[in-house]
C-alpha positions as CSV (number, residue, x, y, z in Angstrom):
1,M,-122.6,-136.3,-4.1
2,Q,-123.9,-132.9,-2.8
3,E,-124.7,-134.5,0.5
4,F,-121.2,-135.9,0.8
5,I,-119.6,-132.5,-0.1
6,A,-121.9,-130.8,2.5
7,R,-121.0,-133.3,5.2
8,H,-117.2,-133.1,4.6
9,K,-116.9,-129.5,3.5
10,D,-114.4,-128.6,6.2
11,Q,-112.0,-131.2,4.8
12,I,-112.5,-130.5,1.1
13,I,-110.2,-127.9,-0.6
14,G,-111.7,-128.1,-4.0
15,T,-113.9,-130.1,-6.4
16,L,-114.0,-130.7,-10.2
17,S,-116.8,-131.8,-12.4
18,G,-116.4,-132.9,-16.0
19,F,-115.3,-135.7,-18.3
20,D,-113.6,-138.7,-16.9
21,R,-113.0,-141.3,-19.6
22,L,-114.4,-140.8,-23.1
23,V,-115.0,-143.6,-25.5
24,F,-115.6,-143.1,-29.3
25,R,-116.7,-146.0,-31.4
26,G,-116.5,-146.2,-35.2
27,T,-117.6,-148.9,-37.6
28,L,-118.0,-149.4,-41.3
29,R,-121.8,-149.5,-41.1
30,S,-122.4,-150.5,-44.7
31,I,-120.7,-153.9,-44.0
32,A,-121.5,-154.3,-40.3
33,Y,-124.4,-156.7,-41.1
34,P,-124.7,-159.8,-43.3
35,D,-126.6,-158.2,-46.2
36,G,-124.2,-155.3,-46.3
37,M,-121.2,-157.7,-46.3
38,Q,-122.9,-159.7,-49.1
39,S,-123.1,-156.5,-51.2
40,Y,-119.4,-155.8,-50.5
41,L,-118.5,-159.4,-51.7
42,R,-120.6,-159.0,-54.8
43,S,-119.1,-155.6,-55.7
44,N,-115.6,-157.1,-55.4
45,G,-116.5,-160.3,-57.3
46,I,-115.8,-162.6,-54.2
47,L,-117.7,-165.9,-54.2
48,L,-118.8,-167.3,-50.8
49,K,-116.6,-170.4,-51.4
50,D,-113.6,-167.9,-51.5
51,F,-114.7,-166.0,-48.5
52,G,-112.2,-167.4,-46.1
53,Q,-109.2,-166.8,-48.3
54,H,-110.3,-163.3,-49.1
55,V,-110.9,-162.2,-45.5
56,E,-107.6,-163.7,-44.3
57,Q,-105.8,-161.6,-47.0
58,V,-107.6,-158.4,-46.1
59,S,-107.0,-159.0,-42.4
60,A,-103.3,-159.5,-43.1
61,D,-103.2,-156.3,-45.0
62,I,-105.0,-154.5,-42.2
63,K,-102.5,-155.8,-39.6
64,Q,-99.5,-154.9,-41.7
65,A,-100.8,-151.4,-42.5
66,S,-101.7,-150.7,-38.9
67,L,-98.3,-151.8,-37.6
68,N,-96.3,-149.9,-40.2
69,H,-96.1,-146.8,-38.1
70,A,-94.8,-148.6,-35.0
71,V,-92.2,-150.5,-37.1
72,T,-91.0,-147.3,-38.8
73,M,-90.8,-145.4,-35.5
74,G,-89.0,-148.3,-33.8
75,R,-91.7,-148.6,-31.1
76,P,-92.5,-152.0,-29.6
77,V,-95.2,-154.3,-30.8
78,Q,-96.0,-156.8,-28.0
79,Y,-98.3,-159.8,-28.0
80,L,-100.2,-160.5,-24.8
81,S,-101.1,-164.1,-24.1
82,S,-103.9,-163.1,-21.8
83,S,-106.6,-160.5,-22.2
84,A,-106.6,-160.1,-18.4
85,T,-103.3,-158.3,-18.6
86,S,-103.6,-154.5,-17.9
87,K,-102.9,-153.0,-21.2
88,E,-103.0,-149.5,-19.9
89,G,-100.6,-150.4,-17.0
90,L,-98.2,-152.0,-19.4
91,A,-98.3,-149.1,-21.9
92,R,-97.7,-146.6,-19.1
93,Q,-94.7,-148.7,-17.9
94,I,-93.2,-148.8,-21.4
95,A,-93.7,-145.0,-21.7
96,S,-91.9,-144.5,-18.4
97,D,-89.1,-146.9,-19.2
98,D,-88.5,-145.5,-22.6
99,G,-88.9,-141.8,-21.6
100,V,-91.7,-141.3,-24.2
101,R,-93.1,-137.7,-23.8
102,E,-95.1,-137.5,-27.0
103,G,-96.2,-139.8,-29.8
104,L,-96.6,-143.5,-30.1
105,I,-95.8,-145.5,-27.0
106,A,-96.4,-149.1,-28.2
107,V,-98.8,-151.4,-30.0
108,L,-100.2,-154.3,-27.8
109,T,-101.9,-157.2,-29.5
110,C,-104.2,-159.7,-28.0
111,V,-106.8,-162.4,-29.1
112,E,-110.2,-161.5,-27.7
113,P,-113.9,-162.3,-28.5
114,C,-115.3,-160.4,-31.5
115,R,-118.4,-160.2,-33.7
116,T,-117.6,-161.0,-37.3
117,F,-118.8,-163.2,-40.2
118,D,-118.5,-166.8,-41.2
119,I,-119.8,-169.2,-43.8
120,Y,-122.6,-171.6,-42.8
121,R,-123.1,-174.8,-44.9
122,N,-126.8,-175.2,-45.2
123,R,-127.0,-178.9,-45.9
124,E,-130.8,-179.0,-46.3
125,E,-130.8,-176.3,-49.0
126,K,-127.3,-177.4,-50.3
127,K,-125.9,-173.9,-50.4
128,L,-123.5,-171.7,-48.6
129,E,-124.8,-168.8,-46.4
130,L,-123.0,-165.8,-44.9
131,V,-123.9,-165.4,-41.2
132,A,-122.8,-163.1,-38.3
133,R,-121.0,-165.1,-35.6
134,E,-119.2,-164.7,-32.3
135,R,-115.6,-165.9,-32.5
136,K,-112.1,-164.7,-31.5
137,C,-109.6,-162.7,-33.4
138,L,-106.6,-160.5,-32.9
139,F,-107.1,-156.9,-31.7
140,L,-104.5,-154.2,-32.0
141,Y,-104.2,-151.6,-29.2
142,H,-102.3,-148.4,-30.1
143,Y,-101.2,-146.3,-27.2
144,W,-99.8,-142.9,-27.6
145,L,-99.3,-139.5,-25.9
146,D,-101.2,-136.8,-27.7
147,P,-100.1,-133.1,-27.3
148,V,-103.6,-132.0,-26.6
149,F,-105.4,-135.0,-25.0
150,G,-102.5,-136.7,-23.3
151,F,-102.5,-140.5,-22.8
152,M,-104.9,-142.2,-25.4
153,N,-105.5,-145.5,-27.1
154,A,-107.1,-146.9,-30.2
155,R,-108.4,-150.5,-30.4
156,I,-109.0,-152.1,-33.8
157,Q,-110.5,-155.4,-34.6
158,T,-108.5,-157.1,-37.4
159,W,-111.5,-159.1,-38.8
160,F,-114.4,-157.8,-40.7
161,P,-116.2,-155.4,-40.2
162,F,-113.1,-153.8,-38.4
163,P,-114.9,-151.8,-35.7
164,I,-112.6,-149.2,-34.0
165,Q,-112.7,-147.8,-30.5
166,V,-110.8,-144.7,-29.3
167,C,-110.4,-143.8,-25.7
168,L,-109.2,-140.6,-24.1
169,N,-109.3,-139.2,-20.5
170,G,-110.7,-135.9,-19.5
171,R,-108.3,-135.7,-16.6
172,E,-105.3,-136.2,-18.8
173,W,-106.7,-133.6,-21.1
174,L,-107.1,-131.2,-18.1
175,A,-103.5,-131.8,-17.1
176,R,-102.4,-130.7,-20.6
177,Q,-104.6,-127.6,-20.3
178,M,-103.2,-126.7,-17.0
179,D,-99.7,-127.2,-18.2
180,G,-100.5,-124.8,-21.0
181,Q,-101.6,-122.2,-18.5
182,G,-98.6,-122.7,-16.3
183,M,-100.8,-123.9,-13.4
184,K,-99.3,-126.0,-10.6
185,Y,-101.1,-129.2,-9.5
186,L,-100.5,-132.6,-8.0
187,A,-101.7,-135.7,-9.9
188,A,-102.1,-139.1,-8.4
189,G,-103.4,-141.7,-10.9
190,N,-106.7,-140.3,-12.3
191,C,-107.1,-137.7,-9.5
192,F,-105.9,-134.3,-8.5
193,P,-105.3,-134.2,-4.7
194,W,-104.2,-130.5,-5.1
195,I,-104.6,-127.8,-7.7
196,E,-103.2,-124.3,-7.4
197,Q,-106.4,-122.7,-8.8
198,W,-109.5,-124.9,-8.4
199,D,-111.8,-122.3,-10.0
200,R,-109.6,-121.9,-13.0
201,A,-109.2,-125.6,-13.4
202,Q,-113.0,-126.0,-13.4
203,Q,-113.2,-123.3,-16.1
204,L,-110.8,-125.2,-18.2
205,M,-112.7,-128.5,-17.7
206,D,-115.9,-126.7,-18.7
207,T,-114.4,-125.9,-22.1
208,Q,-114.1,-129.6,-22.7
209,L,-117.9,-129.9,-22.5
210,Q,-118.2,-127.3,-25.2
211,T,-116.0,-129.1,-27.7
212,E,-117.4,-129.1,-31.2
213,W,-116.0,-132.6,-32.1
214,P,-116.7,-132.4,-35.9
215,Q,-114.8,-129.1,-36.1
216,V,-111.9,-130.4,-34.0
217,L,-111.6,-133.7,-36.0
218,D,-112.5,-132.5,-39.5
219,P,-109.0,-131.4,-40.5
220,H,-107.8,-135.0,-39.9
221,R,-110.7,-136.5,-41.9
222,Q,-109.6,-134.6,-45.0
223,Q,-106.4,-136.6,-45.1
224,A,-108.1,-140.0,-44.6
225,R,-107.5,-142.3,-47.5
226,S,-109.2,-145.5,-48.8
227,H,-107.9,-149.0,-49.2
228,S,-106.8,-149.2,-52.8
229,R,-108.0,-152.7,-53.5
230,H,-111.3,-153.2,-51.7
231,G,-112.7,-149.7,-51.0
232,L,-112.2,-150.1,-47.2
233,S,-111.0,-147.3,-45.0
234,E,-107.2,-147.8,-44.6
235,A,-106.3,-148.9,-41.1
236,S,-102.6,-147.9,-41.3
237,G,-100.7,-146.8,-38.3
238,S,-100.8,-143.2,-39.4
239,L,-104.6,-143.4,-39.8
240,L,-105.0,-144.8,-36.3
241,L,-102.7,-142.3,-34.7
242,E,-103.5,-139.1,-36.7
243,Y,-106.6,-139.5,-38.9
244,L,-108.6,-142.2,-37.1
245,P,-110.6,-139.8,-34.9
246,A,-112.3,-138.5,-38.1
247,R,-114.0,-141.9,-38.3
248,M,-115.4,-141.7,-34.8
249,G,-119.2,-142.0,-35.2
250,H,-119.1,-141.2,-39.0
251,R,-120.5,-143.5,-41.6
252,C,-117.8,-144.9,-43.8
253,D,-119.5,-146.3,-47.0
254,L,-117.8,-148.5,-49.6
255,R,-116.5,-146.5,-52.5
């Protein structure tokens, strides 16, 4: 990169260095493996023969809770028949068409491969066994415009163990920072062809690298609630859109 900059320095008006896309992943680690899931089932009095019925009910609860916010806000929930569809492109188009400037844009749903659990019938030992298995399930993609970070999304798997992924973009974040400073700039996709004050923009981007994530996210964590029936973290729409970042990288034990 330095060689490229040196070679083309006469044609370069400014450079930026910092976050591009940030991905945070959260999981309920105490049930993310077969033995942990077994402990969960025992603590809730669930027999392996009833596993299928139980997980289907919990998954249905998760879906409903996660979509409640979108339904309440009158935002679209759209199923995608192909995982190859650009979810970001579609969400941005919906935001543009509906004039969304802040808050929830839409929830996109899609069936994709996942890592979950299943029941194996061990005919030799004549017993049921809980095993981890690759299969497909429904994923929920919440897209929204955050007042601080800009365009973001959260992806939740609707089958045990409900891993969650949250994505944000450092360039979107920088744009919000520059807006707050009243700086002029030109954005094109994920790039800035022109910025009024390149040095000041780099200073703002440097502050992103100094973010104390636990301090930034802790106020939201205090409001996170638990699933009333099974001790699982509630995956309601409000949790996804407001409180979910508190679960990024934090252990979430059964209670």
